[in-house]
Each structure stands twice: as structure tokens, then as C-alpha cells.
C-alpha positions in Angstrom: 33.8 -82.6 -41.3 37.0 -81.1 -41.3 37.8 -82.1 -44.4 35.2 -80.4 -45.7 35.9 -77.2 -43.8 39.3 -77.1 -45.0 38.2 -77.6 -48.6 35.8 -74.7 -48.3 38.2 -72.4 -47.2 40.7 -73.4 -49.9 37.8 -72.3 -52.4 37.0 -69.1 -50.8 40.7 -67.9 -50.6 41.4 -69.0 -54.5 37.8 -67.6 -55.3 39.0 -64.5 -53.4 42.5 -63.9 -55.3 40.8 -64.3 -58.8 38.0 -61.8 -57.8 34.7 -63.4 -57.0 34.0 -61.9 -54.4 30.3 -63.7 -54.0 31.3 -67.4 -54.1 34.3 -66.5 -52.0 32.0 -65.0 -49.1 29.7 -68.2 -49.8 32.4 -70.8 -49.4 33.9 -68.7 -46.3 30.3 -68.7 -44.8 29.6 -72.3 -45.3 33.4 -73.2 -44.2 32.2 -71.5 -40.8 28.9 -73.7 -40.8 30.9 -77.0 -41.3 33.4 -75.6 -38.4 30.6 -75.0 -36.2 29.5 -78.5 -36.9 32.7 -79.9 -36.1 33.1 -78.7 -33.4 29.6 -79.3 -31.7 30.1 -83.2 -32.5 33.5 -83.0 -31.7 33.0 -82.1 -28.1 29.6 -84.2 -28.1 32.2 -87.5 -28.3 34.7 -86.1 -26.4 31.8 -85.7 -23.3 30.6 -89.2 -24.4 33.6 -91.2 -24.3 34.3 -90.0 -20.0 31.0 -90.7 -19.4 31.8 -94.4 -21.0 34.3 -94.9 -18.8 
């Protein structure tokens, strides 16, 4: 999940540099969504690991 976040951030940066504002904004938005999903899954797996022990 974190890999997809990094990919979309790179796409957003490249699109922003080249002047494609719409694509950059969309890619940044998708990257934010993936990042928050990653954080939620990460916290969930940490809590699951702590409860198992």
C-alpha cells in the first residue's frame, strides 16, 4: 500500500512540473487516500499483534 502511495506522489510531482495541474491534483488525492488506508491497516496490524501476545 505504501508503494502505491509513493508511486502516485511521484506521478503528481512529475505532472506538476510538466504543467498538468489536473492530473497532479488527482494523483495527489489518490496518494492521500492510499496513505490513510495504509496507516489504518498498519495500526490495525499493530494492535492485532499486541493482542495476540
